[in-house]
C-alpha positions in Angstrom: 141.3 136.6 196.1 141.6 137.9 192.4 137.8 138.1 190.6 138.0 135.3 187.8 135.1 136.0 184.7 132.4 133.2 184.0 133.3 132.8 180.7 137.3 131.9 181.9 136.2 129.6 184.7 138.3 126.5 182.6 141.4 128.4 183.4 141.0 128.4 187.3 140.0 124.6 187.4 142.2 122.9 190.2 143.4 126.7 191.7 140.9 126.1 194.7 138.5 129.0 195.2 137.1 131.5 192.7 135.6 134.7 193.1 133.2 135.8 190.8 131.5 138.8 191.0 127.8 139.8 188.7 124.3 140.1 189.3 122.0 138.0 190.0 120.6 136.4 186.6 117.9 133.8 187.7 117.4 131.2 190.7 116.1 128.4 191.1 114.9 126.9 194.4 114.2 122.9 194.8 114.2 121.0 197.8 117.1 120.4 198.6 119.2 122.3 196.1 119.6 125.8 194.3 120.6 127.0 191.2 121.4 130.2 191.4 122.9 131.9 187.4 125.6 135.4 188.3 125.9 137.3 185.2 129.2 139.1 184.4 130.4 140.8 180.8 131.8 137.6 179.9 128.5 135.4 180.3 126.3 133.7 182.7 127.8 130.9 185.6 125.6 128.4 187.3 126.2 128.3 190.9 124.6 125.2 193.0 124.0 125.9 196.6 123.3 123.1 198.8 123.6 124.6 202.1 120.5 125.7 203.8 121.3 128.8 205.2 123.1 130.1 202.4 120.1 128.8 199.8 117.8 130.8 201.9 119.8 133.9 201.7 119.8 133.6 197.9 116.1 133.1 197.9 115.3 136.3 199.6 117.1 138.4 196.3 116.1 139.9 194.0 116.7 139.4 190.3 120.2 141.9 189.1 121.4 142.3 193.3 125.1 142.9 192.6 126.9 139.6 194.3 130.5 138.4 195.5 130.6 135.0 195.5 132.9 132.0 196.2 133.3 128.6 195.1 135.0 125.9 193.9 134.5 125.7 189.7 133.5 121.9 189.1 133.7 120.6 185.6 130.1 119.9 184.5 129.2 119.4 181.0 125.1 120.0 181.4 125.9 123.3 183.1 126.4 127.0 180.7 130.0 126.9 179.6 130.6 123.4 180.8 131.3 124.4 184.4 129.9 125.1 186.9 131.0 126.5 190.9 130.4 124.2 194.2 130.5 124.9 198.3 129.7 129.7 197.2 129.3 131.8 199.9 127.5 135.3 198.7 128.2 138.7 199.8 125.9 141.2 198.4 127.8 144.4 197.1 124.6 146.1 195.7 120.5 145.7 196.4 118.2 146.7 193.6 115.8 149.5 195.3 113.1 147.6 193.1 112.5 144.7 190.1 113.6 144.9 187.1 111.3 145.9 184.6 112.2 143.4 182.3 112.5 139.6 182.5 116.1 139.3 181.6 116.4 135.7 182.9 114.7 134.2 179.3 116.6 133.9 176.1 115.1 136.6 174.0 113.2 139.4 175.8 109.3 138.9 175.3 108.3 142.6 175.9 107.4 144.9 172.6 110.5 147.1 171.1 108.8 150.4 172.8 108.7 148.5 176.1 112.6 147.6 175.7 113.7 151.1 174.6 111.4 152.3 177.3 114.1 150.5 179.9 117.6 150.7 177.9 119.7 151.2 180.6 117.8 147.6 182.2 117.1 145.9 178.7 121.0 146.5 177.5 121.8 144.1 180.3 120.7 141.0 178.3 123.2 138.8 176.8 121.8 139.2 173.5 121.3 142.8 173.1 124.6 143.4 175.1 126.5 140.4 172.1 125.1 142.5 169.8 126.7 146.0 170.8 129.7 144.2 171.6 130.1 142.8 167.6 129.6 147.1 167.2 132.8 147.7 169.4 134.9 144.7 168.2 133.7 146.4 164.4 135.1 150.1 165.6 138.1 148.3 166.7 138.6 146.9 162.8 137.3 150.1 161.1 140.4 152.1 163.1 142.9 148.7 163.1 142.6 149.2 158.9 142.5 153.0 157.9 146.4 153.2 161.0 148.1 150.9 159.4 146.9 152.9 156.1 148.9 156.1 157.5 145.4 157.4 158.2 145.1 160.4 160.9 141.9 159.7 163.3 140.4 163.6 163.3 137.2 164.7 165.7 135.5 167.4 163.9 132.6 169.9 165.3 129.1 168.9 166.1 127.8 172.2 165.8 128.2 174.1 162.3 127.0 177.8 161.1 125.7 176.6 158.0 123.1 173.8 156.7 126.8 172.9 154.6 124.8 169.6 153.2 122.1 171.5 151.1 118.8 169.2 150.8 118.4 167.5 153.6 116.6 168.2 157.3 118.4 169.5 159.8 118.6 170.1 163.5 118.9 174.0 164.5 120.1 175.4 168.2 120.4 178.3 169.3 124.3 178.9 169.8 124.7 182.5 172.2 121.8 184.0 170.3 122.1 183.0 166.6 121.0 179.6 164.6 123.5 176.9 164.5 122.9 172.8 163.4 123.6 169.9 164.6 125.9 168.2 161.8 124.8 165.6 158.9 128.3 164.8 158.3 131.7 165.7 158.7 132.0 166.1 154.9 133.2 169.7 154.8 135.4 169.0 157.7 137.7 166.0 156.5 137.7 167.1 153.3 139.3 170.5 154.6 141.6 167.2 156.2 142.7 165.9 153.1 144.6 169.5 152.5 146.6 168.7 156.1 146.6 165.4 156.6 145.9 164.1 153.2 144.8 160.5 154.9 141.7 161.0 157.9 138.7 159.5 159.7 136.7 159.7 162.1 134.0 158.1 164.5 131.4 160.2 165.7 127.4 161.1 165.6 125.4 162.8 163.0 122.6 164.2 163.2 119.6 163.8 160.2 116.0 165.8 161.2 114.3 163.4 158.6 111.2 162.4 158.8 111.6 159.1 158.7 109.8 156.7 160.9 111.3 153.4 159.2 113.4 150.4 160.7 116.6 151.6 159.0 116.1 155.5 160.0 117.9 157.5 163.6 118.1 160.4 163.9 121.3 159.9 165.3 123.7 157.4 164.2 127.3 157.1 164.9 128.8 157.4 161.7 132.3 156.0 160.5 134.1 158.7 158.0 137.0 158.6 155.8 139.0 161.1 153.1 141.5 159.7 151.0 144.0 162.4 149.2 146.0 161.5 145.7 143.6 158.7 144.2 142.2 159.2 140.5 139.3 157.4 140.4 136.2 156.3 142.9 137.4 152.4 142.7 140.3 153.1 144.5 137.8 153.9 147.3 135.8 150.4 146.4 138.8 149.4 147.4 139.5 150.5 150.5 136.2 149.9 151.8 136.5 146.2 150.9 139.7 145.7 152.9 137.7 147.9 155.8 135.3 146.0 155.5 137.7 142.3 155.2 139.1 144.1 159.0 135.8 145.1 160.6 134.9 141.4 160.2 138.2 139.8 161.5 137.8 142.1 164.0 134.6 140.5 165.3 135.7 136.8 164.5 138.9 137.1 166.9 137.5 139.5 169.6 133.9 138.0 169.5 132.9 134.6 169.4 131.6 134.1 172.6 128.6 137.2 170.9 128.4 135.0 167.7 128.4 131.9 169.3 125.2 133.0 171.1 123.7 135.1 169.0 124.1 132.1 166.6 125.3 133.9 163.6 127.6 133.2 160.8 129.4 136.0 159.6 129.4 137.1 155.9 131.8 135.8 153.4 133.4 138.7 151.4 134.3 138.3 148.2 137.9 139.6 147.4 136.6 141.5 145.0 132.3 142.8 145.3 130.5 143.0 142.6 129.4 146.0 140.9 126.7 146.9 138.7 126.2 151.0 136.7 123.2 152.7 138.5 121.1 153.0 135.2 121.7 149.0 134.0 120.6 148.2 138.3 117.9 150.5 136.5 116.9 148.4 133.4 117.1 145.1 135.2 115.1 145.7 137.6 112.8 147.2 135.7 113.0 143.7 132.9 112.4 141.9 135.8 109.4 143.5 137.6 108.1 145.6 135.4 108.2 148.8 136.1 109.0 151.8 135.1 112.2 153.0 137.0 115.2 153.7 134.1 115.2 157.9 134.5 114.5 157.5 138.5 117.4 159.7 140.3 117.8 156.8 143.1 116.9 153.4 143.8 113.7 152.7 146.0 114.2 150.1 149.4 112.0 147.4 147.4 115.0 148.0 144.5 117.5 147.6 146.9 116.5 144.5 148.1 116.0 143.1 144.3 119.6 143.9 143.7 120.2 142.3 147.2 118.6 139.1 146.1 120.2 139.5 142.4 123.6 139.7 144.0 123.2 136.9 145.8 121.8 134.6 143.1 124.4 135.6 140.7 127.0 136.4 142.3 127.1 134.8 145.5 127.5 137.5 147.1 126.0 139.4 150.6 127.9 142.8 149.3 127.1 144.9 145.8 128.1 148.1 144.5 126.1 150.2 142.9 127.8 152.5 140.8 127.4 156.2 138.6 124.7 157.5 140.6 122.7 160.7 139.2 124.7 164.0 139.4 121.1 165.8 140.8 120.8 162.6 143.2 124.4 163.5 145.2 125.8 166.8 146.6 126.8 169.6 144.9 131.0 168.2 146.0 130.5 165.1 143.9 133.0 164.8 141.2 130.9 163.7 137.7 131.4 161.3 135.5 134.4 162.9 132.5 132.6 160.7 129.9 129.3 161.1 131.2 128.5 164.7 133.3 125.0 163.5 133.8 126.2 160.4 136.2 128.7 160.6 139.0 132.1 159.0 140.7 129.9 158.0 143.0 128.9 154.3 144.7 126.5 152.9 147.2 127.7 149.8 148.6 124.4 147.4 149.5 124.6 144.9 152.1 122.2 142.3 152.0 119.4 144.4 150.2 120.2 147.6 152.2 122.3 150.5 150.8 125.1 150.3 154.0 127.5 152.8 152.5 127.5 155.9 150.5 131.0 157.0 149.2 132.9 158.6 146.0 135.2 160.8 144.2 134.4 164.9 145.0 135.6 168.1 143.2 138.7 169.3 144.1 139.3 173.1 142.2 138.1 176.4 143.6 136.5 177.0 140.7 134.5 173.7 140.0 132.5 174.0 143.1 131.5 178.2 142.4 130.2 176.0 138.9 128.8 173.0 141.1 127.1 175.7 143.6 125.9 178.0 140.9 124.5 175.4 138.6 122.2 174.0 141.5 121.0 177.7 142.4 123.3 177.2 145.4 124.5 181.0 147.4 128.1 180.7 148.3 128.4 182.6 151.3 126.9 180.1 153.3 130.0 177.9 152.2 132.7 180.3 152.8 134.6 179.1 154.8 134.7 175.7 153.5 135.5 176.7 149.7 138.4 178.5 151.3 139.9 175.6 151.8 139.7 174.8 148.1 141.6 178.3 146.9 145.4 176.9 148.5 145.7 173.8 146.0 143.6 170.7 147.5 144.4 166.9 145.8 142.1 165.1 144.1 140.5 163.2 147.0 136.9 161.2 147.6 135.7 159.1 151.0 132.9 157.1 151.9 130.9 156.3 155.3 129.6 153.8 157.2 126.4 153.9 159.3 127.5 151.8 162.6 123.5 150.7 164.0 123.2 150.0 160.3 125.8 147.3 159.6 125.1 145.7 162.9 121.7 145.1 162.3 122.7 144.0 159.0 125.3 141.4 160.6 122.6 140.3 163.3 119.7 140.6 161.6 117.2 142.2 163.3 114.5 143.8 162.0 114.6 147.2 163.3 118.2 149.1 163.6 116.5 150.4 166.9 116.9 146.6 168.3 120.7 147.0 168.6 121.3 150.5 168.9 122.3 151.5 172.6 119.7 154.9 173.0 117.8 155.7 169.6 116.3 158.6 168.7 113.7 159.2 165.9 111.0 161.4 165.3 109.3 160.3 168.8 112.5 159.2 171.2 113.9 161.5 173.1 114.6 159.4 176.0 116.1 157.9 177.6 
């Protein structure tokens, strides 16, 4: 008998007995009937058990027992999903060795976040946690779809590198056959080199940041969605592409994960046809005028200032998204292209989503001599960058790109207060397991 999922019971009406397979989510034993909730990847279904022997059999089972159940589908508006299964017989497929450490039956987990993270393999079975990550999976599909349609090539680059090529950020050092190597902070330098091969590339993969941030939005390892595009004239082309990529990610969530959105009671943000933007210096002036803080001249925006700008964009433009452009040269990596009219600023941008930085991007340098000058201006030794610089010796088109942090994207979509809530197995300054 072919298996039917809990979320597909409507299509099984009138077909006679059906087989469901999943986990024993919860059961409620009454005097003459038992209500058993079975959970599979599509949701939860209610099984109605009236036979005394079957009720006794089920009552002895632990939560999270893996079951096969055969019964008849019946419509019931009061049941989860509007359907339930009657005349049920069970078979134990796999019996747990212990009781689960969390109460998965509750609509929302009541345990504290550290407890949830310590028991991630079980906690992630909870429908709400699972639904959050399914939004991320759909986002990945939308990300790839948008770029594949624009003739981008997906690449895979090394995560073990010979030098701390980004410069400035902390890195993880590893022993590589007796010599030091580093976990890559991003695929930045490789994806630029690949513009000279494929013109348009993207990558989905982990990046590593040994930054001592113990905040609700930082991780030591996260999934980065990286894009690099050749033959651009300015960074505004990247901003247009980014807007279209985000639209595809949101569309994929809507099309693929309507159940997850309903379970989480979420409404996706409206993405404007043209995302509003503000120059970095102008943004500082607005913040200073509104708050009285002296921020003009600072090289970056503090998280509180990003939140203020997010509120401003929502209030003045009705947008959850805001581009901030023209970040100072001193704050951006050495490969960032300066503004031709104001070299103290760059052809770069951040995208704020609901008041939090989600994306960083911009135009890159593409001439070999400009790289040597940029490294010299920052008093950086070109030797560790030799392999990278070689890519620019043989003709590289004007290019640029951006990177989206997947976990931060999911956190902003779901309204999670801590990015660890929507990360499968988070890594930070204190957590290395499970």
